[in-house]
Every structure is written in C-alpha cells, then in structure tokens.
Backbone of each chain as ProteinMPNN parsed JSONL, in Angstrom:
{"seq_chain_A": "XXXXXXXXXXXXXXXXXXXXXXXXXXXXXXXXXXXXXXXXXXXXXXXXXXXXXXXXXXXXXXXXXXXXXXXXXXXXXXXXXXXXXXXXXXXXX", "coords_chain_A": {"N_chain_A": [[120.802, 28.15, 171.836], [117.778, 26.96, 173.194], [117.235, 26.35, 176.688], [115.745, 24.076, 177.349], [116.056, 22.542, 175.048], [118.746, 22.003, 175.11], [118.841, 20.421, 177.398], [117.384, 18.25, 176.5], [119.042, 17.326, 174.435], [121.41, 16.647, 175.832], [120.559, 14.719, 177.699], [119.6, 12.78, 176.02], [121.915, 11.974, 174.726], [123.408, 11.035, 176.945], [121.869, 9.055, 178.186], [120.346, 7.597, 176.418], [117.438, 7.49, 176.273], [114.253, 5.74, 176.448], [111.893, 7.008, 176.823], [111.406, 10.435, 177.069], [110.468, 13.178, 178.685], [110.146, 16.61, 178.948], [109.347, 19.196, 180.969], [108.689, 22.57, 181.275], [108.436, 24.229, 184.14], [108.596, 26.743, 185.005], [106.855, 28.906, 185.172], [105.208, 28.431, 187.339], [106.761, 29.233, 189.347], [107.211, 31.888, 189.374], [108.569, 34.972, 190.445], [109.709, 33.854, 192.599], [112.687, 33.022, 194.394], [115.44, 32.559, 192.244], [113.953, 32.194, 190.0], [113.702, 33.23, 186.615], [113.188, 36.038, 184.451], [112.712, 35.223, 181.765], [111.765, 32.654, 182.008], [112.401, 29.104, 181.865], [113.851, 28.125, 184.093], [112.992, 26.36, 185.996], [112.524, 22.998, 185.859], [110.87, 19.897, 184.999], [111.618, 16.565, 184.549], [110.846, 13.542, 182.919], [112.032, 10.378, 182.703], [112.61, 7.421, 180.995], [114.731, 4.809, 180.984], [117.14, 2.335, 180.059], [119.527, 2.678, 181.241], [119.16, 3.052, 183.93], [118.807, 0.661, 185.104], [119.262, -1.552, 187.758], [120.205, 0.407, 189.461], [120.034, 2.471, 192.394], [117.819, 5.02, 193.757], [119.259, 7.371, 194.329], [121.61, 7.079, 192.826], [120.575, 7.033, 190.25], [119.551, 9.627, 189.97], [121.899, 10.974, 190.2], [123.206, 10.319, 187.846], [121.663, 11.733, 186.005], [121.982, 14.331, 186.976], [124.718, 14.671, 186.58], [124.912, 14.601, 183.819], [123.714, 16.96, 183.266], [125.215, 18.898, 184.456], [126.351, 21.368, 183.752], [124.147, 22.963, 183.062], [122.794, 22.954, 185.474], [124.46, 24.362, 187.09], [124.182, 26.761, 186.04], [121.691, 28.232, 184.298], [119.558, 26.639, 185.191], [117.544, 26.31, 187.884], [116.036, 24.58, 189.366], [115.351, 21.123, 189.258], [113.158, 18.744, 188.866], [112.676, 15.228, 188.998], [111.626, 12.139, 187.457], [112.661, 8.916, 187.405], [112.827, 6.048, 185.667], [113.097, 2.54, 184.902], [112.645, 0.687, 181.833], [111.164, -1.626, 182.482], [109.985, -0.968, 184.949], [108.452, 1.186, 184.139], [106.649, -0.068, 182.457], [105.312, -1.654, 184.25], [103.866, 0.138, 185.727], [101.703, 1.085, 184.407]], "CA_chain_A": [[119.833, 27.05, 171.955], [116.953, 27.059, 174.407], [117.692, 25.465, 177.754], [115.033, 22.803, 177.243], [116.656, 21.777, 173.949], [120.039, 21.539, 175.632], [118.543, 19.321, 178.322], [116.99, 17.101, 175.671], [120.223, 16.84, 173.715], [122.369, 16.016, 176.74], [120.003, 13.504, 178.286], [119.524, 11.789, 174.946], [123.282, 11.466, 174.561], [123.924, 10.346, 178.129], [121.045, 7.965, 178.715], [119.615, 6.895, 175.358], [116.155, 7.18, 176.909], [113.093, 5.28, 175.675], [110.923, 8.09, 176.97], [111.996, 11.636, 177.66], [109.547, 14.308, 178.706], [110.728, 17.775, 179.628], [108.306, 20.198, 181.194], [109.167, 23.822, 181.876], [107.463, 24.621, 185.174], [109.075, 28.027, 185.541], [105.754, 29.823, 185.451], [104.687, 28.197, 188.688], [107.727, 29.716, 190.331], [107.488, 33.299, 189.111], [108.713, 35.813, 191.622], [110.392, 33.07, 193.618], [114.134, 33.098, 194.221], [115.971, 31.654, 191.232], [113.159, 32.283, 188.783], [114.217, 34.268, 185.749], [112.087, 36.624, 183.667], [112.422, 34.487, 180.536], [111.41, 31.263, 182.283], [113.482, 28.133, 181.693], [114.652, 27.992, 185.307], [112.462, 25.218, 186.772], [112.115, 21.948, 184.925], [110.562, 18.545, 185.454], [111.901, 15.611, 183.482], [110.464, 12.14, 183.109], [112.96, 9.617, 181.877], [112.611, 5.963, 181.068], [115.978, 4.414, 180.328], [117.814, 1.116, 180.526], [120.703, 3.071, 182.022], [118.826, 3.061, 185.357], [118.747, -0.741, 185.529], [120.167, -1.956, 188.836], [120.669, 1.546, 190.255], [119.107, 3.033, 193.367], [117.281, 6.345, 193.401], [120.291, 8.406, 194.379], [122.519, 6.892, 191.684], [119.863, 7.437, 189.027], [119.508, 11.091, 189.865], [123.265, 11.465, 189.983], [123.474, 10.199, 186.401], [120.994, 12.856, 185.335], [122.628, 15.577, 187.418], [126.035, 14.786, 185.941], [124.721, 14.93, 182.408], [123.237, 18.344, 183.165], [125.978, 19.687, 185.436], [126.533, 22.749, 183.275], [122.864, 23.662, 183.152], [122.421, 23.091, 186.884], [125.261, 25.402, 187.732], [123.86, 27.994, 185.336], [120.315, 28.751, 184.253], [118.528, 25.779, 185.771], [117.51, 26.494, 189.33], [115.436, 23.395, 189.979], [115.11, 20.04, 188.314], [112.459, 17.618, 189.479], [112.765, 14.142, 188.028], [111.157, 10.77, 187.639], [113.629, 8.088, 186.686], [112.363, 4.664, 185.697], [113.581, 1.606, 183.887], [111.525, 0.263, 180.973], [110.327, -2.606, 183.184], [109.19, -0.242, 185.94], [107.465, 2.004, 183.431], [105.626, -0.973, 181.943], [104.542, -2.158, 185.382], [103.082, 1.169, 186.406], [100.562, 1.565, 183.602]], "C_chain_A": [[119.057, 27.2, 173.261], [117.425, 26.028, 175.434], [117.026, 24.089, 177.642], [115.639, 21.925, 176.144], [118.007, 21.204, 174.358], [119.838, 20.324, 176.533], [118.202, 18.067, 177.52], [118.211, 16.481, 175.004], [121.156, 16.065, 174.662], [121.837, 14.73, 177.346], [119.888, 12.403, 177.239], [120.884, 11.143, 174.742], [123.705, 10.577, 175.723], [123.164, 9.064, 178.44], [120.319, 7.149, 177.642], [118.209, 6.519, 175.801], [115.109, 6.642, 175.935], [112.02, 6.358, 175.671], [111.648, 9.263, 177.601], [110.987, 12.77, 177.542], [110.179, 15.431, 179.51], [109.64, 18.839, 179.74], [108.934, 21.415, 181.861], [108.1, 24.304, 182.866], [107.783, 25.998, 185.739], [107.942, 28.967, 185.927], [105.186, 29.673, 186.849], [105.583, 28.811, 189.749], [108.046, 31.187, 190.126], [107.569, 34.092, 190.405], [109.47, 35.144, 192.739], [111.89, 33.154, 193.338], [114.592, 32.111, 193.156], [115.171, 31.675, 189.943], [113.717, 33.421, 187.933], [113.083, 34.788, 184.892], [111.723, 35.798, 182.434], [111.977, 33.048, 180.764], [112.633, 30.382, 182.146], [114.413, 28.045, 182.901], [114.253, 26.749, 186.104], [111.93, 24.165, 185.799], [111.711, 20.678, 185.654], [110.871, 17.608, 184.299], [111.417, 14.221, 183.883], [111.312, 11.331, 182.143], [112.726, 8.129, 182.087], [113.84, 5.496, 180.293], [116.532, 3.127, 180.923], [119.024, 1.453, 181.4], [120.427, 3.034, 183.528], [118.757, 1.662, 185.959], [119.752, -1.013, 186.654], [120.667, -0.813, 189.711], [119.594, 1.993, 191.245], [118.693, 4.438, 192.966], [118.366, 7.405, 193.341], [121.213, 8.295, 193.161], [121.854, 7.316, 190.368], [119.878, 8.95, 188.867], [120.9, 11.662, 189.645], [123.639, 11.384, 188.507], [122.897, 11.404, 185.662], [121.687, 14.171, 185.693], [123.982, 15.775, 186.747], [125.888, 15.212, 184.494], [124.362, 16.412, 182.247], [124.0, 19.292, 184.094], [126.102, 21.158, 185.028], [125.252, 23.562, 183.446], [122.503, 23.935, 184.61], [123.273, 24.141, 187.592], [125.033, 26.74, 187.044], [122.385, 28.331, 185.428], [119.278, 27.917, 185.01], [118.607, 25.818, 187.295], [116.956, 25.247, 190.02], [115.102, 22.371, 188.913], [114.455, 18.891, 189.081], [112.523, 16.461, 188.497], [112.107, 12.851, 188.465], [112.055, 9.903, 186.783], [113.196, 6.63, 186.781], [113.022, 3.819, 184.615], [112.386, 1.218, 183.016], [110.596, -0.715, 181.698], [109.422, -1.921, 184.207], [108.095, 0.576, 185.265], [106.327, 1.13, 182.918], [104.719, -1.444, 183.079], [103.584, -1.136, 185.969], [101.883, 1.632, 185.604], [99.484, 0.507, 183.496]], "O_chain_A": [[119.628, 27.528, 174.302], [117.947, 24.972, 175.079], [117.681, 23.062, 177.823], [115.723, 20.706, 176.296], [118.361, 20.08, 174.002], [120.565, 19.335, 176.441], [118.671, 16.971, 177.825], [118.386, 15.262, 175.011], [121.625, 14.975, 174.335], [122.577, 13.757, 177.492], [120.062, 11.224, 177.55], [120.995, 9.924, 174.603], [124.283, 9.508, 175.525], [123.755, 8.091, 178.907], [119.736, 6.11, 177.95], [117.825, 5.353, 175.715], [115.072, 7.024, 174.765], [111.339, 6.59, 174.672], [112.41, 9.098, 178.554], [110.693, 13.254, 176.449], [110.682, 15.219, 180.614], [109.095, 19.309, 178.742], [109.619, 21.301, 182.877], [107.013, 24.728, 182.474], [107.305, 26.371, 186.81], [108.054, 29.73, 186.886], [104.744, 30.641, 187.467], [105.203, 28.898, 190.917], [109.044, 31.682, 190.648], [106.768, 33.918, 191.323], [109.835, 35.789, 193.722], [112.31, 33.334, 192.195], [114.176, 30.952, 193.165], [115.653, 31.224, 188.904], [114.151, 34.446, 188.458], [112.119, 34.068, 184.63], [110.545, 35.685, 182.095], [111.826, 32.294, 179.802], [113.765, 30.846, 182.291], [115.627, 27.906, 182.744], [115.078, 26.16, 186.803], [111.008, 24.42, 185.024], [112.15, 20.417, 186.775], [110.424, 17.846, 183.177], [111.564, 13.794, 185.028], [111.31, 11.566, 180.934], [112.654, 7.649, 183.218], [113.969, 5.755, 179.096], [116.411, 2.867, 182.121], [119.485, 0.63, 182.19], [121.368, 2.989, 184.322], [118.66, 1.504, 187.176], [120.943, -0.736, 186.514], [121.473, -1.039, 190.614], [118.399, 1.902, 190.965], [119.159, 4.975, 191.961], [118.397, 8.231, 192.429], [121.553, 9.302, 192.541], [122.502, 7.885, 189.489], [120.171, 9.483, 187.797], [121.068, 12.693, 188.994], [124.308, 12.273, 187.98], [123.553, 12.008, 184.813], [121.945, 15.009, 184.829], [124.353, 16.893, 186.39], [126.629, 16.062, 183.999], [124.666, 17.032, 181.228], [123.496, 20.351, 184.468], [125.973, 22.062, 185.853], [125.279, 24.701, 183.914], [121.979, 24.998, 184.944], [122.843, 24.735, 188.581], [125.63, 27.745, 187.43], [121.882, 28.673, 186.498], [118.241, 28.437, 185.421], [119.601, 25.414, 187.9], [117.367, 24.909, 191.131], [114.637, 22.702, 187.823], [115.107, 18.17, 189.836], [112.433, 16.675, 187.288], [112.038, 12.517, 189.647], [112.192, 10.128, 185.581], [113.201, 6.048, 187.866], [113.441, 4.316, 183.569], [111.239, 1.402, 183.422], [109.377, -0.64, 181.544], [108.242, -2.25, 184.32], [106.966, 0.652, 185.75], [105.168, 1.544, 182.941], [103.513, -1.612, 182.895], [102.608, -1.494, 186.628], [101.121, 2.481, 186.065], [98.456, 0.734, 182.859]]}, "seq_chain_B": "XXXXXXXXXXXXXXXXXXXXXXXXXXXXXXXXXXXXXXXXXXXXXXXXXXXXXXXXXXXXXXXXXXXXXXXXXXXXXXXXXXXXXXXXXXXXXXXXXXXXXXXXXXXXXXXX", "coords_chain_B": {"N_chain_B": [[140.869, 19.922, 193.648], [140.285, 22.438, 196.039], [140.398, 22.408, 199.649], [137.295, 22.058, 201.226], [135.812, 24.496, 203.087], [133.466, 24.218, 204.493], [133.119, 21.641, 205.115], [133.72, 20.456, 207.653], [131.813, 21.566, 209.335], [129.51, 20.548, 208.19], [129.865, 17.787, 208.477], [129.85, 17.662, 211.221], [127.208, 18.413, 211.785], [125.675, 16.33, 210.573], [126.516, 14.152, 211.948], [125.86, 14.546, 214.536], [123.165, 14.523, 214.825], [120.294, 12.45, 214.327], [118.539, 12.762, 212.147], [118.879, 14.976, 209.586], [118.08, 17.88, 207.894], [119.029, 19.703, 205.201], [118.106, 22.746, 204.118], [116.206, 25.382, 202.44], [115.506, 28.18, 204.166], [113.494, 27.907, 207.143], [111.927, 25.277, 209.127], [109.515, 26.403, 210.068], [109.284, 28.634, 208.438], [109.701, 28.001, 205.488], [111.648, 28.686, 202.577], [111.272, 27.796, 200.079], [109.494, 25.761, 197.856], [110.178, 23.072, 197.531], [111.773, 22.449, 199.696], [109.883, 22.874, 201.638], [108.066, 20.794, 201.137], [109.495, 18.534, 201.972], [109.836, 19.05, 204.677], [107.154, 18.914, 205.466], [106.583, 16.218, 204.997], [108.348, 14.874, 206.739], [107.417, 15.871, 209.155], [104.823, 14.922, 209.119], [105.289, 12.198, 209.389], [106.173, 12.222, 211.904], [108.836, 12.485, 212.541], [111.56, 13.667, 214.312], [113.719, 16.294, 213.485], [116.834, 17.86, 212.678], [117.286, 21.014, 211.364], [119.081, 22.699, 208.804], [119.62, 25.817, 207.679], [120.436, 26.699, 204.575], [120.547, 29.133, 203.463], [121.564, 30.823, 205.274], [124.284, 30.707, 205.111], [126.705, 31.002, 202.733], [128.865, 29.365, 202.438], [128.078, 26.885, 203.503], [125.935, 26.448, 201.843], [127.061, 26.118, 199.281], [128.937, 24.244, 199.97], [127.561, 21.943, 200.806], [126.589, 20.916, 198.49], [128.829, 20.024, 197.174], [129.832, 18.245, 199.068], [127.865, 16.248, 199.196], [127.804, 15.521, 196.593], [125.688, 16.457, 195.021], [123.489, 18.507, 193.338], [121.468, 20.166, 194.252], [119.227, 21.688, 196.69], [116.488, 20.925, 198.788], [118.313, 18.603, 200.98], [118.399, 15.457, 202.442], [119.657, 13.847, 205.285], [120.147, 10.816, 207.022], [121.259, 9.378, 209.89], [123.995, 9.905, 209.19], [123.875, 9.177, 206.56], [123.336, 9.915, 203.176], [120.193, 10.516, 201.929], [118.589, 11.684, 199.932], [117.068, 14.106, 197.68], [114.211, 16.261, 197.279], [112.496, 14.902, 195.393], [113.146, 12.203, 195.761], [112.668, 11.763, 198.478], [109.935, 12.278, 198.529], [108.98, 10.309, 196.792], [109.733, 7.985, 198.16], [108.173, 8.314, 200.417], [105.563, 8.292, 199.331], [105.455, 5.706, 198.41], [105.421, 4.335, 200.677], [107.818, 3.641, 201.809], [109.451, 5.254, 203.292], [108.795, 5.538, 206.002], [109.389, 2.962, 206.936], [112.091, 2.86, 206.34], [113.122, 4.87, 208.023], [112.425, 3.797, 210.483], [113.879, 1.445, 210.452], [116.396, 2.506, 210.596], [116.407, 3.239, 213.129], [115.218, 5.593, 213.919], [113.233, 7.585, 215.965], [109.763, 7.754, 215.765], [107.311, 9.97, 216.368], [103.97, 9.931, 217.076], [101.826, 12.241, 215.563]], "CA_chain_B": [[139.877, 20.756, 194.336], [140.776, 22.907, 197.332], [139.624, 21.886, 200.771], [136.035, 22.74, 201.4], [135.786, 25.001, 204.458], [132.208, 23.897, 205.164], [133.021, 20.204, 205.327], [133.691, 20.033, 209.054], [130.505, 21.962, 209.888], [128.505, 19.613, 207.657], [130.084, 16.5, 209.141], [129.424, 17.828, 212.607], [125.742, 18.425, 211.823], [125.04, 15.057, 210.225], [126.892, 13.089, 212.866], [125.355, 14.801, 215.877], [121.713, 14.343, 214.839], [119.868, 11.301, 213.523], [117.912, 13.202, 210.905], [119.272, 16.355, 209.317], [117.587, 18.398, 206.623], [119.598, 20.939, 204.678], [116.956, 23.318, 203.422], [116.178, 26.839, 202.287], [114.57, 28.686, 205.151], [113.355, 27.124, 208.372], [110.688, 24.496, 209.082], [108.367, 27.301, 210.241], [109.207, 29.553, 207.305], [110.506, 27.513, 204.358], [111.77, 29.677, 201.512], [111.267, 27.102, 198.8], [108.445, 24.744, 197.892], [110.737, 21.732, 197.63], [112.147, 22.302, 201.103], [108.631, 22.798, 202.397], [107.488, 19.455, 200.988], [110.226, 17.56, 202.793], [109.46, 19.365, 206.062], [105.805, 18.391, 205.694], [106.619, 14.751, 205.037], [108.996, 14.461, 207.991], [106.519, 16.214, 210.251], [103.701, 13.989, 209.028], [105.719, 10.904, 209.925], [106.548, 12.393, 213.301], [110.286, 12.368, 212.718], [112.256, 14.868, 214.768], [114.893, 16.512, 212.659], [117.611, 19.087, 212.803], [117.322, 21.659, 210.056], [120.166, 23.638, 208.552], [119.197, 26.765, 206.662], [121.613, 26.983, 203.738], [120.537, 30.551, 203.085], [122.331, 31.541, 206.296], [125.721, 30.614, 204.887], [127.099, 30.623, 201.373], [129.816, 28.249, 202.512], [127.307, 25.658, 203.658], [125.082, 26.301, 200.66], [127.869, 25.529, 198.223], [129.657, 23.097, 200.508], [126.739, 20.731, 200.91], [126.452, 20.374, 197.134], [130.07, 19.295, 196.897], [129.946, 17.145, 200.03], [126.926, 15.175, 198.838], [127.803, 15.331, 195.142], [124.26, 16.635, 194.718], [123.53, 19.935, 192.992], [120.297, 20.946, 194.678], [118.747, 21.677, 198.067], [116.871, 20.275, 200.046], [119.02, 17.322, 201.061], [118.098, 14.779, 203.703], [120.599, 12.868, 205.815], [119.713, 10.02, 208.162], [122.398, 8.648, 210.468], [125.192, 10.109, 208.376], [123.724, 8.649, 205.201], [122.57, 10.769, 202.275], [118.984, 9.834, 201.454], [118.221, 12.252, 198.649], [116.407, 15.404, 197.668], [112.757, 16.273, 197.403], [111.85, 13.841, 194.584], [113.404, 10.889, 196.349], [111.948, 11.69, 199.754], [108.499, 12.184, 198.248], [108.718, 8.996, 196.202], [109.817, 6.988, 199.238], [107.002, 8.519, 201.277], [104.353, 7.848, 198.627], [105.458, 4.251, 198.275], [105.396, 3.752, 202.02], [109.133, 3.13, 202.188], [110.206, 6.182, 204.129], [108.553, 5.193, 207.404], [110.167, 1.74, 207.219], [113.507, 3.217, 206.293], [113.455, 5.606, 209.246], [112.3, 2.858, 211.604], [115.032, 0.552, 210.335], [117.579, 3.251, 211.026], [116.294, 3.513, 214.56], [114.722, 6.947, 214.185], [111.982, 7.535, 216.707], [108.671, 8.465, 215.108], [106.32, 10.35, 217.374], [102.666, 10.154, 216.45], [101.465, 13.668, 215.627]], "C_chain_B": [[140.406, 21.165, 195.709], [139.858, 22.399, 198.445], [138.375, 22.731, 200.998], [135.881, 23.183, 202.865], [134.516, 24.6, 205.218], [132.151, 22.438, 205.592], [132.912, 19.819, 206.798], [132.369, 20.413, 209.705], [129.421, 20.993, 209.439], [128.632, 18.269, 208.359], [129.582, 16.547, 210.575], [127.894, 17.727, 212.697], [125.168, 17.033, 211.588], [125.445, 13.937, 211.169], [126.315, 13.326, 214.263], [123.832, 14.727, 215.967], [121.337, 13.183, 213.923], [119.348, 11.731, 212.15], [118.245, 14.677, 210.7], [118.765, 16.758, 207.937], [118.286, 19.714, 206.294], [118.526, 21.545, 203.777], [117.119, 24.826, 203.234], [115.095, 27.371, 203.208], [114.547, 27.781, 206.368], [112.068, 26.306, 208.282], [109.435, 25.373, 209.239], [108.171, 28.195, 209.019], [110.103, 29.074, 206.164], [110.507, 28.552, 203.238], [111.687, 29.039, 200.131], [110.274, 25.96, 198.911], [108.981, 23.333, 198.066], [111.166, 21.438, 199.071], [110.895, 22.113, 201.958], [108.016, 21.394, 202.335], [108.177, 18.446, 201.9], [109.922, 17.794, 204.278], [108.093, 18.752, 206.378], [105.802, 16.878, 205.832], [107.235, 14.276, 206.349], [108.078, 14.73, 209.182], [105.34, 15.248, 210.288], [104.056, 12.63, 209.632], [106.114, 11.0, 211.4], [108.032, 12.213, 213.565], [110.846, 13.709, 213.195], [113.455, 15.069, 213.863], [115.552, 17.84, 212.972], [117.609, 19.735, 211.426], [118.499, 22.627, 209.989], [119.721, 24.534, 207.408], [120.399, 27.179, 205.814], [121.66, 28.447, 203.309], [121.285, 31.404, 204.106], [123.818, 31.585, 205.984], [126.028, 30.155, 203.467], [128.049, 29.437, 201.382], [129.089, 26.92, 202.636], [126.496, 25.394, 202.388], [125.843, 25.66, 199.509], [128.538, 24.236, 198.696], [128.845, 21.819, 200.518], [126.564, 20.094, 199.525], [127.674, 19.528, 196.778], [130.138, 18.051, 197.787], [129.085, 15.955, 199.605], [127.042, 14.76, 197.377], [126.355, 15.385, 194.638], [124.025, 18.114, 194.496], [122.41, 20.79, 193.577], [120.018, 20.779, 196.167], [117.226, 21.624, 197.967], [117.662, 18.975, 199.883], [118.758, 16.723, 202.441], [119.188, 13.757, 204.048], [119.967, 12.13, 206.982], [120.904, 9.194, 208.623], [123.622, 8.701, 209.554], [125.056, 9.661, 206.929], [122.874, 9.607, 204.372], [121.379, 9.996, 201.714], [118.564, 10.359, 200.092], [117.615, 13.625, 198.799], [114.899, 15.229, 197.706], [112.078, 15.138, 196.632], [111.958, 12.494, 195.264], [112.623, 10.73, 197.651], [110.446, 11.518, 199.494], [108.131, 10.808, 197.686], [108.73, 7.908, 197.284], [108.605, 7.09, 200.154], [105.757, 7.957, 200.6], [104.299, 6.334, 198.507], [105.556, 3.558, 199.621], [106.749, 3.263, 202.521], [109.822, 3.991, 203.238], [110.035, 5.851, 205.608], [109.387, 3.969, 207.8], [111.66, 2.043, 207.278], [113.931, 3.906, 207.59], [113.424, 4.665, 210.452], [113.505, 1.92, 211.634], [116.313, 1.209, 210.849], [117.515, 3.612, 212.508], [115.856, 4.926, 214.891], [113.369, 6.846, 214.874], [110.914, 8.36, 215.98], [107.578, 8.716, 216.142], [105.006, 10.639, 216.671], [102.259, 11.606, 216.64], [100.185, 13.852, 216.439]], "O_chain_B": [[140.915, 20.329, 196.455], [138.711, 22.017, 198.21], [138.418, 23.961, 200.962], [135.826, 22.349, 203.768], [134.492, 24.638, 206.448], [131.257, 22.037, 206.336], [132.108, 18.959, 207.157], [131.854, 19.667, 210.537], [128.522, 20.655, 210.209], [127.637, 17.683, 208.783], [128.973, 15.6, 211.072], [127.357, 17.045, 213.571], [124.277, 16.598, 212.317], [124.802, 12.887, 211.198], [126.283, 12.409, 215.083], [123.267, 14.852, 217.054], [121.965, 12.957, 212.889], [119.684, 11.132, 211.129], [117.928, 15.518, 211.541], [118.994, 16.064, 206.947], [118.15, 20.704, 207.013], [118.099, 20.931, 202.8], [118.026, 25.452, 203.782], [113.916, 27.053, 203.051], [115.464, 26.991, 206.593], [111.207, 26.602, 207.454], [108.411, 25.107, 208.61], [107.042, 28.477, 208.616], [111.146, 29.672, 205.901], [109.498, 29.21, 202.984], [111.999, 29.68, 199.128], [110.215, 25.272, 199.93], [108.325, 22.489, 198.676], [110.956, 20.342, 199.591], [110.867, 21.295, 202.877], [107.516, 20.875, 203.332], [107.524, 17.608, 202.522], [109.769, 16.841, 205.042], [107.906, 18.145, 207.432], [105.103, 16.324, 206.681], [106.701, 13.376, 206.997], [107.978, 13.915, 210.099], [104.914, 14.813, 211.357], [103.236, 11.997, 210.297], [106.359, 9.987, 212.056], [108.441, 11.839, 214.664], [110.634, 14.746, 212.566], [114.136, 14.105, 213.512], [114.931, 18.787, 213.452], [117.9, 19.075, 210.428], [118.857, 23.277, 210.971], [119.476, 24.061, 206.298], [121.271, 27.916, 206.275], [122.692, 28.934, 202.847], [121.601, 32.564, 203.843], [124.54, 32.416, 206.535], [125.654, 29.056, 203.06], [128.048, 28.613, 200.468], [129.433, 25.947, 201.964], [126.391, 24.257, 201.927], [125.33, 24.762, 198.841], [128.686, 23.276, 197.941], [129.375, 20.736, 200.268], [126.41, 18.878, 199.41], [127.562, 18.466, 196.166], [130.459, 16.956, 197.325], [129.525, 14.806, 199.65], [126.449, 13.763, 196.963], [125.879, 14.491, 193.938], [124.331, 18.916, 195.378], [122.41, 22.01, 193.412], [120.51, 19.853, 196.81], [116.696, 22.275, 197.067], [117.677, 18.349, 198.823], [118.881, 17.397, 203.463], [119.579, 12.93, 203.225], [119.324, 12.743, 207.834], [121.479, 8.418, 207.86], [124.2, 7.673, 209.199], [126.01, 9.753, 206.156], [121.817, 10.054, 204.817], [121.548, 8.944, 201.097], [118.223, 9.583, 199.199], [117.634, 14.229, 199.872], [114.385, 14.187, 198.112], [111.181, 14.483, 197.162], [110.989, 11.737, 195.336], [111.999, 9.696, 197.894], [109.777, 10.719, 200.15], [107.113, 10.223, 198.053], [107.863, 7.035, 197.32], [108.075, 6.078, 200.611], [104.984, 7.229, 201.223], [103.218, 5.746, 198.503], [105.75, 2.345, 199.696], [106.828, 2.56, 203.528], [110.676, 3.511, 203.984], [110.997, 5.877, 206.375], [110.01, 3.946, 208.862], [112.383, 1.55, 208.143], [114.96, 3.571, 208.179], [114.288, 4.731, 211.326], [114.072, 1.64, 212.691], [117.178, 0.567, 211.445], [118.44, 4.206, 213.062], [116.086, 5.411, 215.999], [112.479, 6.122, 214.429], [111.142, 9.517, 215.629], [107.005, 7.784, 216.708], [104.938, 11.486, 215.782], [102.339, 12.141, 217.747], [99.717, 14.978, 216.609]]}, "name": "protein", "num_of_chains": 2, "seq": "XXXXXXXXXXXXXXXXXXXXXXXXXXXXXXXXXXXXXXXXXXXXXXXXXXXXXXXXXXXXXXXXXXXXXXXXXXXXXXXXXXXXXXXXXXXXXXXXXXXXXXXXXXXXXXXXXXXXXXXXXXXXXXXXXXXXXXXXXXXXXXXXXXXXXXXXXXXXXXXXXXXXXXXXXXXXXXXXXXXXXXXXXXXXXXXXXXXXXXXXXXXXX"}
C-alpha cells in the first residue's frame, strides 16, 4: 500500500476526521537528506477533527504522531500538519 | 526502555539556557528547511537562543525524540518547557502569540 494511503487509513481510524487532506510534498525536497527516489517521504496533512477539542497544539500533534508512529520511524521523513477542530475550521473561512 | 544516554546532556542544555533549539545544522548553515524557518522566526523576534545540532550526535538526535515524545526535529524549548516543532512555532508566530509567550516567560527580545 502506498504510504499516503496508509496515512489516510490510520488517521481516519484514529481521529475520525471531518476533513483530511494529505499532500505529498516530496518533490520539493528532492536531493535533500531523507528524500527518497520514489517520493512519499515529505507530507503535509490538514485535519479537522473533534478529537482535537480542548487540546493544545502539542497534544494535537502528538495524537497525529502516535497514529503514524510506524510511518514516522520508517519512510516518512517529514510531516507538516494543520490540526483544527470543526469550530476553528468554520471560524477561519 | 533502557536508560537514554543522551538524557543528561539534553537536560543540561535546556536547563542552562532560556531558549534552546534542537535543529539540523547551525543557525548560520541550517541543513533543513524546517530548522531554518524556526531560526528565522527566533531571529526576527530578536530572541537569543542556544542551538544544538542534532546531526553532530546520533545519541542526541535519537535521544531528543524520546525525551520530548516528539518524532521530528526541529524542537524548541523555552525555560525547560517543550514548545513544539516547526508547524507550532510558525503558527504561534503568525498568530502573534510567540512574542507574547516569550515575553511572558521572561525571555529578553532584542530589537534587530
């Protein structure tokens, strides 16, 4: 299974997100340490989930990092993230 | 889990300086765009910081991930407190919170 699909599957299971966007930004990092020839090393995820309710920034990212612990210790070199609650997402548009 | 040999070096660093950035490379020559962004933000705010190049030591590089329970570098500490990585620092900066946070913690900000 492609890394992006794994990320989608695990985050869906862990967070039941309302919105989940996964962008492979590996191309921007070609030639840089940690980049792999096949891509799928640098990702950006945007998540809107009720699971973030009442949590600070660090705790939110920890939830995501835990869900993706296997990927982060393997193929995924960098994971940028935006973590918002449904209320925050509604307020920002 | 066995005792982490880097723990005492990490504790020493974050307790002996107000602002400590664990990064890849040095502030002059960052080896990673995410580390570079945090350096730029801290410099922009005029915050003096101690940098630790994790590429100099595999023990620190792996140790800081365990110590902070955070899988990626850069990592910012202020007064012994883990603040976050690049996304968090940038978000706090963009929302104007980082300057207040540093000021609240008693970090001196020198106008550039």
